[in-house]
C-alpha positions, 0 to 999 in steps of 0.5 A: 645426328649427333655424329653429324653435329660433331663433324660440323663443329670440326669443319667450322673450327678448321675453317676458322683456323685457316682465316684469320679469325683469332688474334695474336696470343701475346701483346704485340707491343711487348713481342714485336721487333722494333720498327725501323724509324722512317717517315710515312709512305705517301698516301693519296690523302697527303698528296691531295693536300697542297701545303703538306710536305712531301714525305721521303719515300721508303721501301714497302717493307720498311713502311709495313714494319711501321704499320705493324706497330701502329696497328698493334697499338690500336689493340682492337677493331670490328671485323667483316670477313668473307671466307671460302675453303673448298666447298665451305663458305661463310661470312663473319662479323664482330669485334675483337681485341688482341690487347691481352690474348684473343677476346671478342665475339664473332658470328660466322654465317654459313647460310651460303654453304652446305655446312650451314644446314648441318650446323643448324642442328647444333646452333639452331640456325645457319650461323655459328656465334663464337665468343673468345676469352682467356678461358678459351673459345665458346660456341653458342648452341641452340635448337634441339642441341640445347635439350640434348646437352642438358639445357645449357647454351654454350659449349667450351673449347679449350686449346686442347679441344680445339687442337683435337677438333681441327687436327692440330691447327688450333694455333691458327685461331690466333691469327685474326690480328690484322698485323698477322697479314702484314707480318706474313707479307713482310716475310715474303721478302718481295713486297710490291706496292701496287698503288693507291686504291679506295677500299671501304670509302678510304684512301689506301695504299695496296701492297702484295706478295707471294709467300712460301715456306722458303721465304720465311727463313729469309725474313729473320731480322726484318721486323719479325721475331723468331717466334713469329716466324716459327708460328707462321711456318707452322701455320703454312705446314699445318694447313698444307699451304705451299704458297699463298698470295697476300694482299693488304691495304693500308690507310694514311694512319698506317692502319690495315683497312683490308687484307686478303689471303688466297692459296691451296690447302689440304681442305681445298682452295681458300680465299679469305678477305677481311675488312677492319674498321673502328680501331680501338672499339671497346671489347668487353667479352666475358666468359659465359656462366659456368652453369650454362656451359658444357665442355666440348668433350660432352659432344663426343659422348653424345655422338658415341651414345647415339651412333 
């Protein structure tokens, strides 16, 4: 059973790695390339106001560069996501901050997936509560696993632990920043404005594009730093993605309301859809009490002792 629990954790981490469920590791206001100065693209809200001056139309890529700046500056948001990767399905809710590395709480509900029943042996339910801090990632454990791990309620994953559990894909856990999807879309070099659509009750503009590894080199100097481009290429390579379709919906305040990514990976076909709300929400996540925390390496020892 312990070996099964270990496998479940690895599956969950790998799934999270492919989503967007961790934020950029650096303060975007310090590392993002400067946005080209230009007026905002028209929105349905602006068009509905007769007295509003008609804004000068800019290219979708130029406008999205402005979106990265505005969304980055917001620093935090609530998230509601739906993810499928092969046979693994999950729904995540929580609040995250990307002001100084990833911090926040996310709970992944896996009750709609076979993995849910497996992970229940580790967490005590078919959900996986995660806490992200500067000290790494923490998974809240429950059920029989609490007794098996000495009565402790949190499992700590360092960056190295995450890389080992996900086959080297731990850096993907820096991708829940909503700006990540916009940057990826800019990197396609062929952004298309679909039109005005209502998402989660908000008037938005929908943009779409298809990204493959050959597009990334051409994105240099177009709102993305070389480091950001390298991270994006690593993301595609690690996940075995040759091509993915990216969609983002942006409101009149130049904030990302929704993003979706779809494509094929080593683990199977995936689709991730993330809704963002309450930008600027206070996120005060702290690391669990060390006395109530066990290192993830203990899980391997437990599996070895019971296999």
